[in-house]
C-alpha positions in Angstrom: 125.0 98.8 104.0 123.6 95.7 102.3 120.2 94.2 103.0 121.6 91.0 104.5 123.6 93.1 107.0 120.4 95.0 107.9 118.5 91.8 108.3 121.3 90.2 110.4 121.4 93.1 112.8 117.6 93.3 113.1 117.6 89.5 113.8 120.2 89.8 116.5 118.4 92.7 118.1 115.1 90.8 118.0 116.8 87.8 119.6 118.2 89.9 122.4 114.8 91.6 123.0 113.0 88.3 123.1 115.6 86.8 125.5 115.5 89.8 127.8 111.8 90.2 128.0 110.5 86.7 127.6 110.2 86.2 131.3 108.9 89.6 132.3 105.4 90.7 133.0 105.4 93.0 130.0 105.9 90.0 127.7 103.5 87.8 129.7 100.7 90.1 128.7 101.4 89.4 125.1 101.8 85.6 125.3 99.7 83.9 122.7 96.5 82.5 124.1 94.7 81.9 120.9 95.1 81.9 117.1 94.4 85.6 116.8 97.2 86.4 119.3 99.6 84.1 117.5 98.8 85.8 114.2 99.1 89.3 115.8 102.6 88.4 117.3 103.7 87.0 113.9 102.7 90.4 112.3 104.7 92.3 114.9 107.8 90.1 114.3 107.3 90.3 110.6 107.0 94.1 110.7 110.2 94.4 112.7 112.2 92.2 110.4 110.8 93.7 107.1 111.6 97.1 108.5 115.3 96.1 108.1 114.9 96.7 104.3 111.7 98.6 103.9 113.1 102.1 104.0 115.4 101.2 101.1 112.3 100.8 98.8 113.1 104.4 97.8 116.2 103.3 95.9 116.5 105.0 92.5 116.8 101.9 90.4 114.4 99.6 92.3 117.6 97.9 93.5 116.4 97.3 97.1 116.4 93.7 98.2 112.7 94.0 99.0 111.9 94.0 95.3 113.5 90.6 94.9 111.6 88.9 97.7 108.0 87.6 97.9 107.2 90.9 99.6 107.9 93.1 96.6 104.2 94.3 96.7 104.9 95.8 100.1 108.0 97.5 98.7 106.0 98.9 95.8 103.3 100.3 98.0 105.9 101.7 100.4 107.7 103.3 97.5 104.4 104.9 96.5 104.1 106.5 99.9 107.2 108.4 99.1 105.4 110.8 96.8 103.1 112.4 99.4 105.9 112.3 101.9 108.3 114.2 99.6 105.7 117.0 99.2 105.3 117.3 103.0 109.0 117.0 103.8 110.0 119.2 100.8 112.8 116.7 99.9 113.7 115.3 96.6 112.6 111.8 95.5 115.4 109.4 95.8 117.4 107.1 98.1 117.8 108.3 101.7 115.3 111.1 101.2 111.8 111.3 102.6 111.5 107.6 103.6 114.7 107.9 105.5 113.3 110.5 108.0 111.7 110.1 111.4 108.6 111.7 110.0 108.6 109.2 107.0 109.1 106.3 109.4 106.2 107.6 111.6 103.7 108.1 108.7 104.6 104.8 107.0 104.4 102.9 110.3 100.9 104.4 110.9 99.9 103.5 107.4 100.9 99.8 107.6 99.6 99.3 111.1 96.3 100.9 110.2 96.0 98.7 107.1 96.5 95.5 109.1 94.1 96.9 111.8 91.4 97.5 109.1 92.1 94.0 107.7 91.4 92.5 111.1 88.2 94.6 111.5 86.9 93.4 108.1 87.0 89.9 109.5 85.4 91.0 112.8 88.5 90.1 114.8 88.2 91.4 118.4 91.3 93.6 118.7 92.5 95.9 121.5 94.4 99.0 120.8 97.5 97.3 122.2 97.9 95.4 119.0 98.0 98.5 116.9 100.5 100.0 119.3 102.7 96.9 119.1 102.6 96.7 115.3 103.3 100.4 115.0 106.2 100.2 117.5 107.7 97.2 115.8 107.7 98.9 112.4 108.7 102.3 113.6 111.6 101.3 115.8 112.7 98.8 113.1 113.0 101.6 110.6 114.8 103.8 113.1 117.3 101.0 113.7 117.7 100.9 109.9 118.5 104.6 109.9 121.1 104.1 112.7 122.7 101.3 110.8 122.9 103.4 107.6 124.3 106.4 109.5 126.8 104.3 111.4 128.3 102.7 108.4 128.5 106.0 106.5 131.3 107.1 108.9 133.4 103.9 108.7 
Protein backbone atom coordinates (compact mmCIF):
# COMPACT_ATOMS: atom_id res chain seq x y z
CA UNK A 1 0.00 0.00 0.00
CA UNK A 2 1.29 3.46 -0.84
CA UNK A 3 1.90 6.16 1.76
CA UNK A 4 -0.83 8.41 0.37
CA UNK A 5 -3.34 5.57 0.82
CA UNK A 6 -2.21 5.03 4.44
CA UNK A 7 -2.50 8.76 5.12
CA UNK A 8 -5.94 8.94 3.50
CA UNK A 9 -7.30 6.05 5.57
CA UNK A 10 -5.80 7.46 8.78
CA UNK A 11 -7.32 10.88 8.00
CA UNK A 12 -10.75 9.33 7.41
CA UNK A 13 -10.55 7.33 10.65
CA UNK A 14 -9.42 10.44 12.55
CA UNK A 15 -12.31 12.44 11.11
CA UNK A 16 -14.80 9.75 12.13
CA UNK A 17 -13.37 9.53 15.67
CA UNK A 18 -13.48 13.30 16.10
CA UNK A 19 -17.04 13.45 14.74
CA UNK A 20 -18.24 10.63 17.00
CA UNK A 21 -16.58 11.74 20.21
CA UNK A 22 -16.51 15.53 19.92
CA UNK A 23 -19.70 15.90 21.94
CA UNK A 24 -19.11 13.20 24.55
CA UNK A 25 -17.81 13.63 28.05
CA UNK A 26 -14.67 11.66 27.17
CA UNK A 27 -13.66 14.29 24.65
CA UNK A 28 -14.82 17.19 26.86
CA UNK A 29 -12.11 16.33 29.35
CA UNK A 30 -9.51 16.86 26.64
CA UNK A 31 -10.86 20.14 25.27
CA UNK A 32 -8.14 22.71 25.01
CA UNK A 33 -8.24 25.17 27.87
CA UNK A 34 -4.80 26.70 27.39
CA UNK A 35 -1.83 26.73 25.05
CA UNK A 36 -0.28 23.64 26.65
CA UNK A 37 -3.43 21.62 26.01
CA UNK A 38 -3.64 22.85 22.42
CA UNK A 39 -0.03 21.77 21.88
CA UNK A 40 -0.66 18.42 23.58
CA UNK A 41 -3.68 17.71 21.38
CA UNK A 42 -1.69 18.73 18.30
CA UNK A 43 0.99 16.19 19.26
CA UNK A 44 -1.63 13.45 19.64
CA UNK A 45 -3.11 14.24 16.22
CA UNK A 46 0.37 14.44 14.70
CA UNK A 47 1.33 11.08 16.22
CA UNK A 48 -1.77 9.42 14.81
CA UNK A 49 -1.24 10.84 11.32
CA UNK A 50 2.51 10.18 11.19
CA UNK A 51 1.92 6.61 12.36
CA UNK A 52 0.34 6.10 8.93
CA UNK A 53 3.83 5.95 7.39
CA UNK A 54 6.15 5.57 10.38
CA UNK A 55 6.30 1.73 10.40
CA UNK A 56 7.55 1.81 6.81
CA UNK A 57 10.75 3.54 7.92
CA UNK A 58 12.17 0.01 7.94
CA UNK A 59 12.08 -0.17 4.14
CA UNK A 60 15.27 -1.61 2.70
CA UNK A 61 16.10 1.24 0.35
CA UNK A 62 15.02 4.21 2.48
CA UNK A 63 12.11 4.37 0.06
CA UNK A 64 9.47 5.20 2.64
CA UNK A 65 7.59 8.45 2.11
CA UNK A 66 8.65 9.61 5.57
CA UNK A 67 12.19 10.10 4.30
CA UNK A 68 10.91 12.60 1.73
CA UNK A 69 9.00 14.80 4.16
CA UNK A 70 10.12 17.44 6.66
CA UNK A 71 9.85 14.66 9.28
CA UNK A 72 12.69 12.55 7.86
CA UNK A 73 14.61 12.88 11.16
CA UNK A 74 11.76 11.06 12.90
CA UNK A 75 12.00 8.34 10.25
CA UNK A 76 15.74 7.98 10.74
CA UNK A 77 15.42 7.73 14.53
CA UNK A 78 12.54 5.27 14.15
CA UNK A 79 14.64 3.22 11.75
CA UNK A 80 17.46 3.16 14.31
CA UNK A 81 15.01 1.66 16.82
CA UNK A 82 14.76 -1.34 14.53
CA UNK A 83 18.21 -2.62 15.51
CA UNK A 84 17.49 -3.30 19.20
CA UNK A 85 14.03 -4.57 18.27
CA UNK A 86 15.41 -7.09 15.78
CA UNK A 87 17.59 -8.57 18.50
CA UNK A 88 14.65 -8.87 20.90
CA UNK A 89 12.18 -10.20 18.33
CA UNK A 90 14.80 -12.39 16.62
CA UNK A 91 13.67 -11.17 13.22
CA UNK A 92 15.76 -10.05 10.29
CA UNK A 93 16.28 -6.41 9.50
CA UNK A 94 14.06 -5.36 6.63
CA UNK A 95 10.68 -4.20 5.50
CA UNK A 96 7.74 -5.63 7.44
CA UNK A 97 9.95 -7.19 10.07
CA UNK A 98 10.47 -6.00 13.67
CA UNK A 99 8.85 -2.57 13.24
CA UNK A 100 5.79 -4.29 11.79
CA UNK A 101 4.99 -6.22 14.97
CA UNK A 102 2.71 -5.39 17.87
CA UNK A 103 5.74 -5.50 20.16
CA UNK A 104 7.61 -3.12 17.84
CA UNK A 105 4.66 -0.73 17.77
CA UNK A 106 4.40 -0.91 21.57
CA UNK A 107 8.09 -0.18 22.20
CA UNK A 108 8.35 2.60 19.61
CA UNK A 109 5.15 4.21 20.89
CA UNK A 110 6.56 4.22 24.42
CA UNK A 111 9.85 5.66 23.11
CA UNK A 112 8.26 8.59 21.22
CA UNK A 113 5.70 9.35 23.95
CA UNK A 114 8.41 9.30 26.61
CA UNK A 115 10.63 11.54 24.49
CA UNK A 116 7.88 14.16 24.17
CA UNK A 117 7.07 13.77 27.88
CA UNK A 118 10.72 14.46 28.79
CA UNK A 119 10.74 17.45 26.41
CA UNK A 120 7.75 18.91 28.26
CA UNK A 121 9.37 18.23 31.65
CA UNK A 122 12.57 20.02 30.61
CA UNK A 123 10.49 23.14 30.10
CA UNK A 124 8.66 22.61 33.42
CA UNK A 125 5.31 22.07 31.76
CA UNK A 126 2.72 20.76 34.23
CA UNK A 127 1.59 17.47 32.70
CA UNK A 128 -0.71 14.76 33.87
CA UNK A 129 -0.20 11.11 32.98
CA UNK A 130 -3.30 11.40 30.76
CA UNK A 131 -1.21 13.16 28.12
CA UNK A 132 1.36 10.37 28.01
CA UNK A 133 -1.45 7.83 27.67
CA UNK A 134 -3.10 9.86 24.91
CA UNK A 135 0.15 10.25 22.97
CA UNK A 136 1.02 6.58 23.38
CA UNK A 137 -2.48 5.48 22.32
CA UNK A 138 -2.48 7.76 19.28
CA UNK A 139 0.82 6.40 18.06
CA UNK A 140 0.23 2.77 19.00
CA UNK A 141 -3.25 2.44 17.50
CA UNK A 142 -2.16 4.41 14.44
CA UNK A 143 0.62 1.89 13.83
CA UNK A 144 -1.78 -1.00 14.41
CA UNK A 145 -4.11 0.54 11.83
CA UNK A 146 -1.12 0.68 9.45
CA UNK A 147 -0.54 -3.06 9.98
CA UNK A 148 -4.21 -3.82 9.30
CA UNK A 149 -4.06 -1.75 6.12
CA UNK A 150 -0.95 -3.61 4.94
CA UNK A 151 -2.40 -6.98 5.85
CA UNK A 152 -5.73 -6.26 4.17
CA UNK A 153 -4.20 -5.16 0.88
CA UNK A 154 -1.88 -8.17 0.77
CA UNK A 155 -4.87 -10.40 0.14
CA UNK A 156 -6.50 -8.32 -2.61
